[in-house]
C-alpha positions in Angstrom: -34.0 -25.9 -17.5 -37.1 -26.5 -15.4 -38.4 -23.6 -13.3 -38.0 -25.6 -10.1 -34.4 -26.4 -10.9 -33.7 -22.8 -11.8 -35.1 -21.6 -8.5 -33.0 -24.1 -6.7 -29.9 -23.0 -8.5 -30.6 -19.3 -7.7 -31.3 -20.2 -4.1 -28.1 -22.2 -3.8 -26.2 -19.3 -5.4 -27.5 -16.8 -2.8 -26.7 -19.3 0.0 -23.1 -19.7 -1.2 -22.4 -15.9 -0.9 -20.4 -14.9 2.2 -22.5 -11.8 3.0 -20.2 -10.7 5.9 -17.2 -10.7 3.6 -19.2 -8.9 0.9 -20.2 -6.1 3.3 -16.6 -5.9 4.5 -15.4 -5.4 0.9 -18.0 -2.6 0.5 -16.7 -1.1 3.8 -13.1 -1.0 2.5 -14.2 0.6 -0.8 -16.3 3.3 1.0 -13.7 4.0 3.8 -12.3 7.1 2.0 -15.7 8.6 1.4 -16.6 11.1 4.1 -20.4 10.8 3.8 -21.9 11.0 7.2 -24.6 12.2 9.6 -23.4 14.6 12.3 -24.9 14.8 15.8 -23.9 18.0 17.6 -22.8 18.2 21.2 -22.4 21.2 23.6 -18.8 21.4 22.3 -19.4 21.1 18.6 -18.9 24.8 18.0 -16.3 27.0 19.7 -16.9 30.7 19.0 -18.6 29.7 15.8 -15.8 27.4 14.7 -16.8 23.8 14.1 -15.0 21.3 16.3 -14.7 18.1 14.4 -13.3 16.0 17.2 -16.1 16.9 19.6 -19.0 16.0 17.3 -20.6 12.5 17.0 -20.6 11.1 13.5 -22.2 8.2 11.8 -20.5 7.4 8.5 -21.7 5.3 5.6 -18.8 2.9 6.0 -19.8 2.5 9.7 -23.1 1.0 8.6 -21.4 -1.4 6.2 -18.9 -2.5 8.9 -21.6 -3.0 11.5 -23.6 -5.1 8.9 -20.5 -7.3 8.2 -19.8 -7.7 12.0 -23.5 -8.5 12.8 -23.8 -11.2 10.1 -20.5 -12.7 11.2 -21.6 -12.6 14.8 -24.9 -14.4 13.9 -22.9 -17.0 11.9 -20.5 -17.6 14.9 -23.4 -18.0 17.3 -25.4 -20.3 15.0 -22.5 -22.6 14.0 -20.6 -22.3 17.3 -17.4 -21.2 15.6 -14.3 -20.7 17.7 -12.8 -17.2 17.3 -9.1 -16.9 16.7 -7.3 -14.0 18.4 -4.1 -14.2 16.3 -0.9 -12.8 17.8 -1.7 -12.8 21.5 0.6 -9.9 22.2 -1.1 -7.7 19.7 -4.5 -8.8 20.9 -3.8 -8.1 24.6 -2.3 -4.7 23.6 -5.7 -3.9 22.1 -7.4 -5.1 25.3 -5.0 -2.9 27.4 -5.8 0.1 25.3 -9.5 -0.6 25.8 -9.1 -1.0 29.5 -7.2 2.3 30.0 -9.7 4.0 27.7 -12.5 2.9 29.9 -10.6 4.0 33.0 -10.0 7.4 31.5 -13.7 8.1 31.2 -13.7 8.6 35.0 -11.5 11.8 34.6 -13.2 13.1 31.4 -14.8 16.5 31.5 -17.3 15.3 28.9 -18.2 11.7 29.7 -20.2 11.0 26.6 -17.4 12.1 24.2 -15.1 9.6 25.9 -17.8 6.9 25.7 -18.2 7.6 22.0 -14.5 7.2 21.3 -14.4 4.0 23.5 -17.2 2.6 21.3 -15.1 3.4 18.1 -12.1 1.7 19.8 -14.3 -1.4 20.5 -15.5 -1.4 16.9 -11.8 -1.3 15.7 -10.9 -4.2 18.0 -13.8 -6.3 16.7 -12.8 -5.4 13.2 -9.3 -6.8 14.0 -10.9 -10.1 15.1 -13.1 -10.2 12.0 -10.2 -9.9 9.6 -8.2 -12.6 11.4 -11.1 -15.0 11.1 -12.4 -14.2 7.6 -9.3 -13.4 5.5 -8.1 -17.0 5.5 -6.5 -17.2 2.0 -4.3 -15.1 -0.2 -7.1 -14.5 -2.8 -9.3 -12.8 -0.2 -6.4 -10.7 1.1 -5.3 -9.6 -2.4 -8.9 -8.8 -3.3 -9.2 -6.5 -0.3 -5.9 -4.8 -1.3 -7.3 -4.3 -4.9 -10.5 -2.8 -3.6 -8.5 -0.3 -1.6 -6.5 0.6 -4.6 -9.6 1.3 -6.7 -11.1 3.4 -3.9 -8.0 5.5 -3.5 -7.7 5.8 -7.3 -11.1 7.5 -7.3 -9.9 9.8 -4.5 -6.8 10.7 -6.4 -8.8 11.7 -9.5 -11.0 13.9 -7.3 -7.9 15.4 -5.6 -6.4 16.3 -9.0 -9.7 17.9 -10.0 -9.9 19.9 -6.8 -6.3 21.2 -7.3 -7.0 22.3 -10.9 -10.3 23.9 -9.9 -8.8 25.4 -6.7 -11.8 24.3 -4.8 -14.9 22.2 -4.4 -16.1 20.0 -7.3 -19.7 19.7 -6.2 -19.4 16.0 -5.1 -21.1 16.5 -1.8 -23.1 13.2 -2.4 -19.7 11.4 -2.1 -18.8 13.3 1.1 -16.7 16.1 -0.5 -16.4 19.1 1.8 -17.0 22.6 0.6 -13.4 23.7 0.3 -12.3 27.1 -1.0 -9.1 29.1 -0.9 -11.0 31.9 0.8 -12.4 29.7 3.6 -10.8 29.8 7.1 -9.8 26.4 8.4 -9.2 25.0 4.9 -5.6 23.7 4.3 -3.9 25.8 1.7 -0.6 27.1 0.4 0.5 30.2 -1.4 1.6 29.9 -5.1 3.0 33.0 -6.7 1.2 35.1 -4.1 -2.1 33.4 -4.7 -3.8 31.2 -2.1 -4.4 27.7 -3.4 -6.1 24.8 -1.7 -4.3 21.5 -0.9 -6.2 18.5 -2.3 -8.6 16.7 0.0 -10.4 14.2 -2.1 -13.4 13.3 0.1 -11.3 12.8 3.2 -11.2 15.3 6.1 -7.7 16.5 5.5 -4.9 16.4 2.8 -2.5 14.7 5.2 -4.9 11.7 5.5 -5.5 11.6 1.8 -1.7 11.5 1.3 -1.3 8.6 3.7 -4.1 6.7 2.0 -2.3 7.2 -1.4 1.0 6.2 0.1 -0.3 2.9 1.3 -2.3 2.3 -1.9 0.9 2.9 -3.8 2.6 0.0 -2.0 -0.3 -2.2 -2.9 -0.3 -1.1 -6.5 3.4 -1.7 -6.9 2.9 -5.1 -5.4 0.5 -6.1 -8.2 2.4 -4.2 -10.9 5.4 -6.6 -10.6 3.1 -9.6 -10.5 1.6 -8.8 -13.9 2.6 -10.9 -17.0 0.6 -9.0 -19.7 1.5 -5.5 -20.8 -2.1 -4.4 -21.0 -2.5 -5.0 -17.2 1.0 -3.5 -16.6 0.0 -0.3 -18.3 -3.1 -0.1 -16.1 -1.0 -0.3 -13.0 1.5 2.2 -14.4 -1.4 4.6 -15.1 -2.6 4.2 -11.5 0.9 4.8 -10.3 1.1 8.0 -12.3 -2.3 9.3 -10.9 -1.2 8.4 -7.4 2.1 10.3 -7.8 0.4 13.4 -9.1 -2.3 13.3 -6.4 0.2 12.9 -3.6 2.0 15.9 -4.9 -1.2 18.0 -4.8 -1.8 17.1 -1.1 1.4 19.1 -0.3 1.9 16.8 2.7 5.7 17.3 3.3 6.0 14.3 5.7 4.3 11.9 3.2 6.4 13.4 0.4 9.6 12.4 2.3 8.2 9.0 3.2 7.1 8.3 -0.4 10.4 9.5 -1.8 12.3 7.1 0.5 10.0 4.1 0.7 8.4 3.8 -2.7 11.8 3.2 -4.5 12.9 1.0 -1.6 9.8 -1.1 -2.0 10.4 -1.4 -5.8 14.0 -2.5 -5.1 12.9 -5.1 -2.6 10.2 -6.4 -4.8 12.6 -6.8 -7.7 15.1 -8.5 -5.4 12.5 -11.1 -4.2 11.3 -11.6 -7.8 14.8 -12.1 -9.1 15.4 -14.7 -6.4 12.4 -16.5 -7.7 13.8 -16.3 -11.3 10.9 -14.2 -12.7 11.2 -12.3 -15.9 14.0 -9.8 -15.1 13.7 -8.0 -18.5 10.0 -7.3 -17.9 10.7 -5.9 -14.5 13.5 -3.7 -15.7 11.2 -2.3 -18.4 8.6 -1.6 -15.7 11.2 0.2 -13.6 12.2 2.3 -16.6 8.6 3.2 -17.3 8.0 4.1 -13.6 11.2 6.2 -13.6 10.1 8.1 -16.7 6.7 8.8 -15.1 8.2 10.0 -11.8 10.8 12.1 -13.5 8.2 13.8 -15.7 6.1 14.6 -12.7 9.0 15.9 -10.7 10.0 18.2 -13.5 6.4 19.4 -13.8 6.0 19.9 -10.0 9.5 21.1 -9.2 8.4 24.8 -8.5 5.6 23.5 -6.3 7.9 21.2 -4.3 10.6 23.9 -3.9 7.9 26.4 -2.8 6.5 24.0 -0.2 9.9 23.1 1.2 11.0 26.7 1.4 11.1 27.3 5.2 12.1 30.9 4.8 8.5 31.4 3.8 6.5 32.3 7.0 3.5 30.5 5.6 5.4 27.2 5.5 6.6 27.7 9.0 3.2 28.3 10.5 2.2 24.7 10.8 5.4 23.9 12.7 4.8 26.8 15.0 1.2 25.6 15.8 2.5 22.0 16.3 5.1 23.4 18.8 2.5 25.3 20.7 0.2 22.3 20.9 3.1 20.1 22.1 3.9 22.6 24.9 0.2 22.6 26.0 0.1 18.8 25.8 3.1 18.6 28.2 1.4 21.0 30.6 -1.8 18.9 30.4 0.2 15.6 31.0 1.9 17.2 34.0 -1.4 18.2 35.6 -3.3 15.0 34.7 -1.2 11.9 35.3 -4.2 9.6 34.7 -5.2 11.4 31.6 -8.0 13.9 30.7 -10.2 11.2 29.1 -10.3 9.6 25.7 -11.4 12.2 23.1 -11.2 15.1 25.6 -7.9 16.6 24.6 -9.4 19.4 22.5 -11.8 20.4 25.3 -8.9 20.8 27.8 -6.5 22.4 25.4 -9.1 25.0 24.5 -8.7 26.4 28.1 -4.9 26.5 27.6 -5.2 28.3 24.3 -7.1 31.3 25.5 -6.2 34.3 23.2 -5.3 32.1 20.2 -7.5 31.8 17.1 -10.1 29.1 17.5 -8.8 27.1 14.6 -5.6 26.4 16.6 -7.7 24.3 19.0 -7.0 20.8 17.7 -5.3 17.6 18.9 -1.5 17.6 19.4 0.2 16.3 16.2 1.9 13.3 18.0 -0.3 10.2 18.7 2.0 9.1 21.5 1.7 12.5 23.3 -2.0 12.5 22.6 -2.5 9.1 24.1 -0.4 10.0 27.1 -2.5 13.2 27.6 -5.8 11.4 27.2 -5.2 7.9 28.7 -2.4 8.5 31.1 0.8 6.4 31.5 -1.1 3.1 31.2 -2.7 3.9 27.9 0.6 5.3 26.6 2.5 2.1 27.5 -0.3 0.0 25.9 0.1 1.9 22.6 3.9 1.6 22.8 3.5 -2.2 23.4 1.1 -2.5 20.4 3.6 -0.7 18.1 6.4 -2.9 19.3 4.6 -6.1 18.7 3.3 -4.9 15.3 6.8 -4.0 14.3 7.8 -7.6 14.8 5.3 -8.6 12.1 7.4 -7.0 9.4 9.3 -10.1 8.5 6.2 -12.3 8.8 3.9 -10.7 6.2 3.9 -9.7 2.5 6.1 -6.8 1.4 3.3 -4.2 0.9 2.0 -4.7 4.4 5.6 -4.7 5.8 6.2 -1.3 4.2 2.7 -0.1 5.4 3.6 -1.0 8.9 6.8 1.0 8.7 4.9 4.0 7.3 2.6 3.9 10.4 5.4 5.1 12.7 6.2 8.5 11.2 2.5 9.1 10.8 1.9 8.3 14.5 4.9 10.4 15.6 4.1 13.5 13.5 0.3 13.5 13.3 -2.8 12.2 15.1 -5.2 11.0 12.3 -4.5 7.3 12.8 -5.9 7.6 16.3 -8.8 10.1 16.4 -10.1 10.4 12.8 -12.3 7.4 11.9 -10.9 6.7 8.4 -7.3 6.9 9.6 -8.0 4.7 12.7 -9.7 2.0 10.6 -6.9 2.0 8.1 -4.5 1.6 11.0 -6.5 -1.4 12.2 -6.7 -2.9 8.7 -3.0 -2.7 8.2 -2.3 -4.5 11.5 -5.1 -7.1 11.1 -4.1 -8.0 7.5 -0.5 -8.4 8.7 -1.5 -10.6 11.6 -3.9 -12.6 9.4 -1.2 -13.3 6.8 1.3 -14.2 9.5 -1.2 -16.6 11.2 -2.3 -18.3 8.0 0.9 -18.2 6.0 1.0 -21.9 5.3 -2.6 -22.0 4.2 -2.1 -18.8 2.1 0.5 -20.6 0.0 -1.1 -24.0 -0.3 
């Protein structure tokens, strides 16, 4: 081949790359990795205790996301592409949340914290539009789901290593926190009288890791039952085994219960759909037998751990419920005193005054996203979130099964925790689940052409 033709071919190859989609894929892969720069505020430390929710952070995945959005924006401007908004009710619910978030800044004690969280909410809304307009076929969607599986698989291996080591693995370059059973503020349990960490991966809390694994489990089962060759089936079965072990080591009781109920239900529904399509029933039954053997072996191994964690006669297991109850009581006081909300991101500032005399580690967001939204954004923001959830719930019958189950899993996470709202990784996963579902619903005919 002549040098001039080779250069032309290379140039054409580079021009054919969709760089915004490439950066988006890198964003998905890097989402669980907590590598970041921290910028301290006047509220970053309370009596020497680090306040995560009152500190500005720039994550590695933020840079990748902004790169994807910037390239997309340039392409839209250059080629005068019309932007689709997808389901108008979902879109306007996002706009309503943004509107009431901006209004809440007026009542915020710390204006710049609210502004910071409004910026993150804007970024999430643009991410939603990006997915609707870029994920236009099933291949792109499935590739995104696979990337997420691979990223969470790495997290699961790290989590297992942390549990075995009972601490930090030295992976700070990936965003791993320094976690130790002797550190205050580290999530841990007591096993046979010995303090033991709960697995974090490189995420900020075991509960978030557990939710990531739960969702990745749905995606993995989806591909497992599509496979025709046993070599690939065995790979997916191995991933399922690692996910199951890692989710046990997070000791997240809520996610344990959800996984126990929803993973088997997902497998049953997948087989039901496959059987309707006259797929290989024998192969699917063999997969179910293999999965059952894996889960049974893990349950037998982890039985003492599960029983110990679910033993509510143990004061250590009741502590988190007591703290949650205290925070809910303080949130209700805050709501009663601030009908228009205390400002987006300002809950922990205001609750600190109400928790005078408590240990500083108790100062954290209330573990209920709906209460948290009502406290920070007032009635308008609360109703906007309720509306968003209602319209998202209607997507269940319009999207693929793993996304339908992921949508269902959002609701207990929203009701019993806060990480889908005020922790960046959880919030972006929340946005991705919704936007993938709307994208599939909007492009359903094109996806199956």
